[in-house]
N, C-alpha and C positions, 0 to 999 in steps of 0.2 A: 387531462387536457388533450386536444387534438394535436397532430404533428405540425400543424401550421401555426400554433400558438406558442407564446412564451411559457416557461415553466409555471405551474400553478402558484407556487409561493411568490414568484416575481410578479405575476399578475395581481395577486393580493396586495403585495407591497406597493405596487404602482397605484392601485385603487385608494389605499389609505393615504399615500403621498398626495394624490390629487385633492383629497378631502382636507388635508392639512394646509395645502397651499391655497385652497379656496376658503380657508378659515372656518370650515365646518368643525374643526378642532382647533381651539385657541392655544397660544403659547402657555405652557404650564399646565394645560388640562390633561387629565388622566384619560388614556385610551381604554376602550372596552377590554376586558380580560381575554386571555387566550382561550379560555373555556367558552366564553360568550361568543366570540367570533367563530370558533369551530362549530358550535351548535347552530348559530345563525346561518352560516354559509355551507354547512354540511361538509367541512373540510377535516382532514386528519390533523391530529395534534401537531405532528412533526412539520406539516406544511405551514401551519400558522406560526409555529416557533421560528421556522426558517424565514418567514416573511418579516417578522419583527426584528430578527437579527439583521436582515438586510436594511431595514429602516434605521437601525442603530448605526450600521456602517455608513449609510448615506448622511448621517449627521442630523436626522430629522427628529428622532426620539431618543430618550435615555431611560434605561431601567433604574428603578429605585428598589433596593433590596426589601423584600417583604411587602411591597406596595403595588408594583406594576410598572407600566410604561407610560411616560409623560412626554408631551411635545416640548422639544427644546426651544430655547429662545433664539439661538442662531442656527439656521437650517442650512448648513454648508455641505454640499455634496462631496463625497470622496473624490479626490483627483484620480484620473485614469492613470494606469501604469505607463511609464515612459520607456525610452530606449534602454535605460539602465537595466530595467527588468529583463528585457530581451537579451542584452549583452551578458547578464548573469546567467541566464538560461543557456545561452550558446556556449559558455565555458563548460557547463555540464555536458552539453552535446559533444564537445571536443573530447572530453574525458571518456564519454561512453563509446565514442568511435575508437579510441585507443583500446578499450576493453574488448570491443567486438572484432577488431582486426584479426585475421586468421592467415598471417603470412607464413610461408614455408620456413620451418626452423624456429619459429617464434614460440617461446614458452610464456604462457599467461599465468603467472603465479597468483594474480588477483582475480582469477576467473570465478564465476558464480555458478558454474554448471558441473555436473558429473561428466567424466570423459565420455565421448561418443560411443566408445566400444561397450561401456556399461549399458547405455540406453538402447543399444542394438537389440537387446533381448526382448524389447517391447514388440518387435517384429511389425514395424509400420508398413512393410510390404504386403502383409496378409489381407488387410480389410478392404482394399480398393474395390475388388469385384463385388463383394457383398454390399458395400456402400452404394456402388453405382447401380446395381440391380434393384436395390430396395428403394432408391430415391429418384427414379426416372421422372416422376411427376413434379418434383420440386427442385432438383439439382440445377436446373437451368433458369431458376428464378431467385429473387432475393428471399432470404429466410424470414422466419417469424421475428417480430421486433423483440420479444423476450429471449429468443433462441430456440433451438431444436427441443421440442416438448419432451420426447422420451429421455433425453439427457438430463433435462431439468428434473424429471421425475426420479431418475436414478440418483441425482444429487440430493434430493429430499431424503432418500435412504442413507446416503453417505453422511449427511449432516446429522441425521438421527443417531448414527453410530457415535458421533462426537458429542451427543447430548443437546443438539440444537434442533428445536422443533420448527419446521418451516413448511410452507405450501409452495407448489410450483409457481404460483403467481407472485411469490416473494423472491424469485430467482431470475436474474438477468444474465445471460451468457454474453461474454465480451471477448475482444481480441487480447487475451491474456490479462493478467492482473493489472498491467499498466493502463489499459483502456478503462478498466473499472475505476482506478484512481483518477484518471483524467475526467471521467464523467462526474465523479463526486466533486472534484474541484470546480467544474463548470456549474454544477447545480448549487453548491453551497457557498462558494467563496467569491465574493465581489472584490473588485479592485480596492485595496486598502484594508480588507477584512483580515482579522487576526486569527491565525491557526497555530496549533502546537504540533510538534513532531518529535519523535525520538532524536536525541543527539548524543552520539553519532546515529545516523539513520540512513534510509534508503535514498541514495543521491539522485536517481531519476525523479523521485517525488519532489525533492528540493528544487530541481529545475522546473518542474511543472508549476510549482507554487510561485517561483520567481516570474515565470512567463505570465501568470495570472495577476501579477502585481500584488500578491498577498503580503501581509506583515507576518513573516514566518519566524516563530520563536522555538528554540530547542529546549527540550526537557532532558536533562542528563540521564543517560541509561546506565544503570548499575547491573551487577551480576544477576539479580533476581527481578529485574524490571525497572520501570521509571523511578526516579527519585521523588518520593511522595511529598516531602516537604517543599521541594522546589515546584512541583506540579501544583500544589495548593496555593503557593505564593503567586504563581503566574495566573491561576484562575481568578484569584481575588483582584490582581492588578489589571489584567487585560480583558477578562470576561470573554474568552474565545468561544466560538461555536463548535469547533472540531478539534479533536486530538487524534492524529494519525500515529498508530503504534503497531508493533509486532509482538504478540504474546509469546510465540514459539519460534525457535530457529531464527532469532533476530539477525537481520542483516545490517551491519557487518559483524556484530560481536558473537553471534551463535548462542546467545543467552536465552533462557526460558523464564517466563513470568511465574512467580510463586502464587499459590492459591490465596494466601493471606494478603499479598499485595494486590491481587486481582480484585478481591472483595473491597479493599480500601479504595481502589480507583473507581469502582462502580458507585461507591458511596459518595465520593467527591463529584462524580458526574451528575448524580441526582441532585446534590446540593447546589451545583453551579450551572445546571441546565446545559450540560455538555454532551455532545455526541462523540462516540468513540468509533474510529475507523480501524478495524482489526485486519491487518494484512497477513494472511496465513498461507502465503504462496508455496511454502515448503511443507504443507500438512502431511504429504505422503512420507516424509522422513521423520515424523514424530508419531507417537501413539495417539490413537483416537481418544483415549481417556485422559490425556494431559490437559492442564488448565487452559481454557480459552474464555476470554471475556464474553463472547457471544453465547457460550453454553450457560454461563452463570446468569446472563442477562436476558436470554431468549429474544434477541433482536429488538428489545425495547429502546435502548439507547446505543445500540451497536449496529454497525454495518460491517458485514463479514465478507472478506475477499479471499479467493483462492485461485489456484492455477494448476495446469498440468505441464507447464513449460519445463520444469526441472525434473519431473519424473517420467514424462513420455517424450515430448519434443517441443522445443521452443518454436520450431517451424510451423507447428499446427496452430499456434496463437489462440489457444482456447483457455479462458478463465471464466470466473463468474463472480457476481455480487449477490449476496443474500441480505435482505433488509425488510423493513415494513412494506406492506403491499402498496401503500400510497406513494412512498418514495420510489419503489421499484417501477411503478407505472410512469412516473415523471422521468426517471432515469432512462427507461426504455424509449420514451419519446425524444429525449435529447440524443440518444443513440441513433434514432432514425435521422435526425437533422444532421448529425456529424458524420455518420458512416453508412446510413441506410439500414444495414443489418450486419451482423457477424456472419461468418462463413458456415453455412449449414453443412457443406461437405466436410469441413474440419470437425464440426461438432458431431456429425454422424460417425466419423472415423474414431473420435475419442469414445463415443458411446459403444461402438463395436469392440474397441480394445478393452474397455472396462468390463465388458460382458464375457470376454474370453476366459476359459477355465484356468489358463495358466497365468492370468494377470496377478493374482495374489502371490503366487510363487515367485513371479518376476519381481514384485516389490520386495519380498523378503530377501531375495538375492541381492537386489540393489542396495538395500539397507545394510546387509551383511558386508558387502564390498566397501561401502562408505565407512562403516564402523572400523573395519580393519585398517583402512587408509588413514582414518583420523587418529587411531592409536599410534600408528607408526610415525605419523607427522608430529605428534606430541613428543615422541622420543627424539626425533631429529632436532626439533626446535629446542628441547631441553638441553640437548648435547651442545648446541651452539651458544647456550646461555640466554635464550630468549625468555621474556616474561609473557605468559599466556593469560588473557583476561578471564576466561572461564573455560571449563573442560567438559562439555557434553560428550556422551559416549560416541555419538556420530554427528558430524556437522559438515556442511559444505563450506563453512567459513570458520577460520581460526583468526581471532583478533590478537595480534602479537606485537610485542615491543622487542625489537632486535637489539643486542648489546651494542652500546656506543652510538646508537642512532637516535638523535633528538629531532630530526626533521626528515620524515619519510618522503616528502616531496623531492628533496635533493637525492635521496637514495633511489627513488623511482627514475629520475633522469639518468643517474649513473648506470642503473641496471639496463636501461634502453640500449646503451652501448654494448651490452652483452646479449642483446636480442631477447631480453626478459622484460615483460610488462608487469609492473606492480600496481597495487591499489592503495595509494598513500592515504593516511587517515584524514587529512584535511578535506578531501572531496566528499566525505560523509558528514561534514559539519555544516550547520546552518551558516556559519561564517567561514568561507573557504580560505580566508586569509590567515586563519589560525595555523600555527605551527604545531604539528602533531607527531609524536614519536611512535604512533600506532600504525599498523598496516593490516589489511585483510588478506589472508592467505588461503588458497585452495589446497586441501590436504593432499590430493593426488598430485598436483603440480609441485608441491613442496618436496615430494619424494623423487622427483626427476633429478638425476645427478647434476644437471647443469645448474640448478639453483644453488646447491651446496658449493659447487666450484666457484660460482660468481660471488657468492656471499663471502667465502674465505678470501677471495681475491680483493674484494672491496673493503672488508673489515679488517684485513691483515691478520 
């Protein structure tokens, strides 16, 4: 589609809706198959599937298992999201602001980043002159809609190391993983549309989905990945289009997906026509050989997201989305409409940093520091009698239950009086009113003596 048009799947859905309302298709009549429409209009399969899911969300058609899609008797459009959706999202914004505050003397135990002194080894001060000299022809203009081509080509090689076969046309560079998530929500999720996410899960995503007016349903996260029985039940009950999940270094639990469970999830996705959005924002902290849904699936039913915010700098705001070429094309056009382009200067900077000889050594040192801090944090938490959800050898997140604490929201408020910011478990839940005994802890922050002193004071 061109940048002035609506997304291709929306245009297709609008066309079929007009035919239904004009009674070209009667109530109860079966619509042409996905394969027939894809061949007739020369559309990709994912585009046609997304259009039909949008028609289902609008209340115009209904799927019948093993038979196809039929025009519904009552064609009621989904209601637009109301101020309640915005208010729910704004609660997340407030919580994010608390996490992002950087006041003097404040200790953020719930932080999601390595300490700045660890990241200083990336030497962001070095590439400026090289980037400025090499990009004089483009640095004063908007960038390419897909993003800086040499970095996308480099990412093709990076993905290949992880077992994911992709072409540069399948990669869209974004303002971090968060913009990639936002673009996917805009593309796939109509108001009232049902989506699944990990629960507990990435709370900024929960806020985005609330803002979009989505019907967001949580899939319980276990130590080796999502709860398969509950996932299957929800797929049968709700027939969602998307499942947002994190295979590795799951936020907030730190858990990793097992290969056995990954294969089972892909089988369910095929059976229930589900797309999987795999957020691998911490890929630099895990091995390239570890189990990823996108490597097993080769971007057929998966959309893969990653970022350099945690391993280089969040200030650069460089992430990317890898998916099928037709979805990448539409996503890039939505990106044009919402932000014109991502920052070529930042993308050139990341490309230059990744090309530096010392980059691999820097990553090894970063992982080593995190591994040492994680081990020591486990020891401290064990010493105070905490329960730890899962114990990867290195993790930016430790999901812990502190002794005698049944409501970590109350603990978080008490800790604020000690100038310590916690990340209580309820903010990671689809239902923020849930009372949770769990809290996300940053291993480096846990080792700060102020945390132990405050904990001993509050817990007696």
